[in-house]
C-alpha positions in Angstrom: 13.7 -5.2 1.7 10.4 -6.6 3.1 7.6 -7.7 0.8 4.1 -9.0 1.3 1.4 -10.0 -1.1 -2.3 -9.4 -0.1 -5.7 -9.8 -1.7 -7.6 -6.5 -1.5 -10.8 -7.1 0.4 -12.7 -4.1 -1.1 -12.1 -1.2 -3.4 -10.9 1.9 -1.7 -12.9 5.1 -1.8 -11.3 8.6 -1.4 -11.5 8.5 2.4 -9.9 5.1 2.6 -7.1 6.1 0.2 -6.4 9.1 2.4 -6.2 6.9 5.5 -3.9 4.4 3.7 -1.5 7.2 2.6 -1.6 8.7 6.0 -0.7 5.3 7.5 2.2 4.9 5.1 3.4 8.4 6.0 4.0 7.4 9.6 6.9 5.2 8.5 10.5 6.3 7.6 10.9 3.5 5.0 10.5 3.9 1.3 7.2 2.0 0.7 5.8 1.0 -2.7 2.7 -0.8 -3.7 2.4 -2.8 -6.9 -0.6 -4.1 -8.8 -0.1 -5.8 -12.1 2.6 -3.8 -13.9 2.0 -0.5 -12.0 4.2 0.4 -9.0 3.7 3.6 -7.0 4.7 5.2 -3.7 2.4 4.2 -0.9 2.8 7.8 0.4 1.2 9.3 -2.8 -2.5 9.9 -2.9 -2.5 10.4 -6.7 -0.4 7.2 -7.1 -2.7 5.1 -5.0 -5.8 6.5 -6.8 -4.1 5.7 -10.2 -3.8 2.0 -9.2 -7.6 1.8 -9.2 -7.5 -0.9 -6.5 -10.5 -3.3 -6.8 -11.8 -6.1 -4.7 -10.0 -9.3 -5.2 -6.9 -7.9 -6.8 -3.5 -9.1 -5.7 -1.3 -6.3 -4.4 2.4 -6.4 -3.4 3.6 -4.1 -0.7 7.4 -3.5 -0.7 9.3 -1.5 1.9 12.9 -0.7 2.4 14.2 1.1 5.5 14.6 1.0 9.3 10.9 0.2 10.0 10.1 -1.8 6.8 8.6 -4.9 8.5 6.2 -2.8 10.6 5.2 -0.7 7.6 4.5 -3.7 5.4 2.5 -5.5 8.1 0.4 -2.5 9.0 -0.4 -1.6 5.4 -1.2 -5.2 4.5 -3.7 -5.3 7.4 -5.3 -2.1 6.0 -5.9 -3.8 2.7 -6.9 -7.3 3.7 
């Protein structure tokens, strides 16, 4: 399992959420994103919207699978 913590640079609008989920969907790994006590699939638009990501929040990206490191690094870059 690979994990990375990032500080969100800006809140995500609907278009940015769709891009984030599309990016996560490119990877085979099981990818989760956690903020506070909420953890959702990074491949779920409704899950990402439910996190209500805001500027300055700390998010943990966790991935497990064959391409987990690449997935975590690319998604972390998209948020920070």
